C-alpha positions in Angstrom: 77.8 128.2 13.8 80.7 130.5 14.1 83.7 129.2 15.9 82.5 131.9 18.9 80.2 129.7 19.1 81.6 126.4 19.3 85.0 127.0 20.5 86.4 124.7 23.4 87.1 127.4 25.6 82.8 127.7 26.0 83.5 124.4 28.5 85.9 127.1 30.6 83.1 130.1 30.2 82.6 131.8 33.9 81.8 135.2 34.8 81.2 135.6 38.2 80.6 139.2 40.1 83.1 140.4 41.0 85.6 137.8 38.6 89.3 138.6 37.9 89.6 136.9 34.5 92.8 134.4 34.7 95.5 135.2 32.3 98.0 132.3 31.4 100.2 133.3 34.2 97.9 133.6 37.0 96.0 130.4 35.3 99.1 128.3 35.7 99.6 130.0 39.4 95.8 128.5 40.0 96.9 125.2 39.1 100.0 125.2 40.7 98.7 126.7 44.5 96.5 123.4 44.4 99.3 121.4 44.8 100.7 123.0 47.8 98.4 121.4 50.5 99.2 118.3 48.9 102.5 118.6 49.3 102.6 119.9 52.9 99.8 117.3 53.9 102.0 114.1 52.4 104.7 115.8 54.3 103.5 115.7 57.4 100.5 113.0 57.3 101.9 110.8 54.5 105.4 109.8 56.8 105.1 106.2 57.5 105.5 107.1 61.2 102.7 108.8 61.7 100.5 106.7 59.4 101.3 104.2 61.8 100.5 105.9 64.9 97.3 106.7 63.4 96.5 103.3 61.6 93.2 102.6 63.4 92.5 99.0 62.0 96.0 98.3 61.0 95.5 96.1 64.8 95.2 92.8 62.7 97.9 92.9 60.4 99.2 90.4 58.3 95.6 88.2 57.9 95.4 88.5 54.4 91.5 88.4 54.3 92.1 91.7 56.6 94.3 93.3 54.6 92.6 93.4 51.3 89.5 94.5 52.7 91.2 97.8 54.3 93.2 98.4 51.4 90.1 98.3 49.2 88.5 100.7 52.1 91.2 102.8 51.8 91.2 103.5 48.1 87.6 103.6 47.5 87.3 106.3 50.5 90.3 108.3 49.0 88.7 107.9 45.5 85.0 109.2 46.5 86.8 112.7 48.6 88.5 113.8 45.8 85.7 112.8 42.7 82.5 113.2 44.9 83.5 115.7 47.9 85.9 117.9 46.3 85.0 117.9 42.8 81.3 118.7 43.3 81.9 121.2 45.9 84.5 123.2 43.8 81.9 122.9 40.8 79.0 124.3 42.8 81.2 127.3 44.0 82.5 128.0 40.5 78.7 127.2 39.3 77.2 129.6 41.5 76.2 133.3 40.3 77.3 132.2 36.9 76.6 134.7 34.0 78.0 135.3 30.7 78.6 138.1 28.5 75.1 138.5 26.4 77.3 140.1 23.9 78.9 136.5 23.7 77.5 133.9 20.9 77.4 131.0 23.4 75.9 133.1 25.7 72.6 132.6 24.0 73.2 129.2 21.8 74.9 126.9 24.5 73.0 124.5 26.0 75.6 123.4 28.5 74.8 122.5 32.0 76.9 125.1 33.8 77.5 122.5 37.1 78.7 119.7 34.6 80.9 121.6 32.9 82.9 123.1 35.6 83.1 119.4 37.5 84.3 118.0 34.2 87.2 120.9 33.8 88.5 121.0 37.0 88.6 116.7 36.6 91.1 117.6 34.3 93.0 119.8 36.1 96.9 119.1 36.7 96.8 116.5 39.2 99.8 116.7 42.0 100.5 112.9 42.0 103.5 113.5 40.2 104.8 116.0 42.0 104.3 114.1 45.5 106.0 111.1 43.9 109.4 113.6 42.8 109.3 114.7 46.7 109.4 110.9 47.8 113.2 111.7 47.2 113.4 113.6 50.6 112.7 110.3 52.3 111.6 107.5 50.2 111.4 105.0 53.4 109.4 107.4 54.6 107.3 109.2 51.7 106.5 106.8 49.0 103.7 104.4 50.2 102.0 107.5 50.7 102.9 108.4 47.1 102.0 105.5 45.2 98.4 105.3 46.9 97.7 108.4 45.4 99.2 107.4 42.3 97.0 104.5 42.3 93.7 106.8 43.5 95.1 109.0 40.3 95.0 106.9 37.8 91.5 105.4 38.6 90.4 108.8 38.7 91.8 109.4 34.9 89.5 106.6 34.1 86.5 108.8 34.2 87.7 111.9 32.1 87.3 110.3 28.4 84.5 112.8 27.8 85.5 115.8 28.6 88.9 114.8 26.7 86.2 114.2 23.7 84.2 117.0 24.1 87.1 119.8 23.7 88.9 117.5 20.8 85.9 117.6 18.7 85.2 121.2 19.3 88.1 122.0 17.6 87.5 122.7 14.1 90.7 121.6 11.5 90.3 124.9 9.6 89.1 128.3 11.8 88.3 131.6 10.3 89.1 134.2 12.8 87.5 137.2 13.3 88.8 140.5 10.9 89.2 142.5 13.4 91.7 140.9 15.4 95.3 142.2 15.1 98.3 139.7 13.6 99.4 139.6 17.1 95.9 138.4 18.8 95.6 135.9 16.2 98.8 134.4 16.6 98.2 134.2 20.2 94.5 132.7 19.5 96.1 130.2 17.6 98.9 129.2 19.9 95.6 128.6 22.3 93.6 126.4 20.5 96.8 124.4 19.0 97.7 123.9 22.7 94.3 122.8 23.6 94.2 120.2 21.0 97.6 119.1 21.4 96.0 118.8 25.2 92.8 116.4 24.4 94.7 114.6 22.0 96.9 113.6 24.5 94.1 113.3 27.1 91.9 110.9 25.1 95.3 108.5 24.0 96.3 108.5 27.8 92.5 107.1 28.7 93.0 104.6 25.3 96.0 102.9 26.8 94.5 103.0 30.5 91.6 101.6 28.9 94.2 98.6 27.6 96.3 98.4 31.2 92.9 98.1 32.8 91.9 94.8 30.6 95.3 93.5 31.4 95.0 94.0 35.1 91.8 92.4 35.2 92.6 88.7 34.0 96.2 89.2 36.5 93.6 90.2 39.3 91.2 86.9 38.6 93.4 84.4 37.4 96.2 85.1 39.4 96.2 87.9 42.4 95.0 91.2 43.1 98.4 91.8 44.6 99.9 91.3 40.9 96.7 93.7 39.4 97.2 96.8 42.0 101.2 96.2 41.0 100.6 96.6 37.1 97.8 99.3 37.3 100.0 101.1 39.7 102.8 100.7 37.5 100.9 102.0 34.5 99.2 104.8 36.4 102.5 106.3 37.4 103.1 107.0 33.6 99.5 107.6 33.1 99.5 110.5 35.4 102.3 112.3 34.7 100.9 112.3 30.9 97.4 113.5 32.0 99.2 116.1 33.7 101.0 118.0 30.7 97.6 117.2 29.3 95.6 119.1 31.8 98.5 121.7 31.5 98.1 122.4 28.0 94.2 122.4 27.9 94.3 124.8 31.1 97.0 127.2 30.3 95.4 127.5 26.3 92.3 129.1 27.3 93.0 132.3 28.3 95.7 132.3 25.1 92.4 131.4 23.1 89.7 133.5 24.9 91.4 136.2 27.5 88.2 137.1 29.2 87.0 133.3 29.5 87.6 132.0 33.4 86.7 134.9 35.4 85.6 133.4 39.2 85.4 135.6 42.1 88.0 135.5 44.7 85.4 134.2 47.0 85.0 131.7 44.6 88.7 130.8 44.6 88.9 131.6 48.2 86.2 128.6 48.9 87.6 126.3 46.6 91.2 126.6 48.1 89.2 126.4 51.7 87.3 122.9 50.7 90.9 121.9 48.9 92.6 121.9 52.1 90.1 120.0 54.4 89.5 117.3 51.8 93.6 116.5 51.3 93.6 116.4 55.4 90.5 114.4 55.0 92.1 111.8 52.4 95.4 111.6 53.9 93.9 110.6 57.3 91.2 108.5 56.2 94.2 106.3 54.1 96.5 106.2 57.4 93.1 104.5 59.0 93.9 102.1 57.2 97.7 102.0 56.8 99.6 98.6 56.4 102.6 97.3 57.0 105.8 97.7 55.1 106.3 93.7 55.1 102.9 93.5 53.4 102.7 96.4 51.7 101.6 95.1 48.1 103.4 97.8 45.7 106.8 98.5 47.4 108.3 95.0 46.2 109.4 96.3 42.7 111.1 99.1 44.6 113.1 97.5 47.0 116.3 97.1 45.4 116.5 100.6 43.7 116.2 101.9 47.0 118.2 99.7 48.8 121.0 102.3 50.1 118.2 103.4 52.4 118.3 100.0 54.4 119.6 101.0 57.1 119.6 100.9 61.3 117.5 103.8 62.9 114.5 104.4 60.9 111.5 105.7 62.2 109.1 102.7 61.1 107.8 99.4 63.5 108.8 97.1 60.8 111.8 96.7 57.8 111.0 98.1 54.8 113.1 95.5 52.7 112.2 91.9 52.1 116.4 91.4 52.3 116.7 90.6 55.7 120.2 88.9 57.5 119.2 85.4 59.3 119.3 86.7 63.0 117.4 89.9 62.5 114.9 87.8 60.3 114.8 85.0 63.3 114.4 88.0 65.7 111.1 89.5 64.0 109.6 86.0 63.6 109.9 85.6 67.5 108.4 89.0 68.1 105.4 88.0 65.8 105.0 84.8 67.2 105.0 86.4 71.1 102.1 88.6 69.9 99.8 85.7 69.0 100.5 83.9 71.5 100.0 87.2 74.3 96.8 87.5 72.0 95.2 83.5 72.2 96.2 84.2 76.0 94.0 87.1 76.0 91.3 85.7 74.2 91.2 82.1 76.1 92.2 82.5 79.5 90.1 79.0 80.7 90.3 77.0 77.9 94.3 75.5 78.3 93.7 72.7 75.9 93.3 75.8 73.1 96.3 77.5 73.8 98.6 74.6 72.2 98.5 74.9 68.4 100.4 72.7 65.9 102.5 74.1 63.6 102.0 78.2 64.4 104.9 79.0 62.2 103.4 77.8 59.0 100.2 79.2 60.3 102.2 83.1 60.4 103.4 81.9 56.9 106.9 83.0 57.8 108.4 80.3 59.4 106.8 76.8 58.2 109.8 75.8 56.9 110.8 75.1 60.8 107.7 73.3 61.6 107.0 71.8 65.0 104.4 72.7 68.0 104.2 75.6 70.4 102.8 74.9 73.7 101.5 78.1 75.1 100.1 76.8 78.2 103.7 76.9 79.2 104.2 80.6 79.1 
């Protein structure tokens, strides 16, 4: 078969009625434009103050069993919104009314499923997790929690991309015989596009292999140590993996119009529909994760970053609990007193007819922070 029949750009082959073929510049603009809704929603709904106002399922903050349940539901919902709702919707829009040039050899020889092709090329697009993490510089206290959640989810999503990266890599031959009708400038441009797609696919495969080994390290940590430790390890690794996958995505997508200029030609209605779906999914994702929002003192990822950001530990933050574990003794006692008072009030509400139930020995030990003082708390006096 000729190179045109096996070209890696064939995975991106899309011609819709009224379609506009993407050039190198417009391809990059399309990819970056999908970051805008994510950034705007992150600045609005990703703020810790807004998240805590929407945190419906955070009423019982501090109880470990309920905390991990909220964490699982939060990350699982975010993953499904992106991997299923967004990717399937985008692939359906791109695969709708899909045609190909009858003069193209791949139009007759390709047996690929159009929906599958579109699903996976959308999955390997450059994701905005790294960009959102950089935006936290504006105010780490407000936005770091949201950014780290996104890194965690994007890291999991990247574990499902090995198939498309490897397929693109295998479809690129070591030596290519170019069409003699092409001029020298066109051949040089095609060679540059092929090189970018080759480098991007190899980088994607390499990042998947590293992600797999990182996962093998995280699983035993979660089994033999704690889920907290496993989540910390996976998130730290995902920050690096997501950055490299972003670079791989840009290389592959930017190489397509250089290799075969008239390949990816979606209609305006399709790109507009994709933008609308992505805005809706982004808002739903932020709202969903906000529903299961956790308190700063129990957030599992932030302990590694507190010392780096200690300069932001100032009075007047718009949040309900302190961000850092290092506190003055007086502030710590005051916070513990507030926690105890809330627990006492709750017990008074649920057991008004049983005074004997209102005497809990070592309630400070129950709370896990004031156990060093011990003692017994008699709530019947309150």
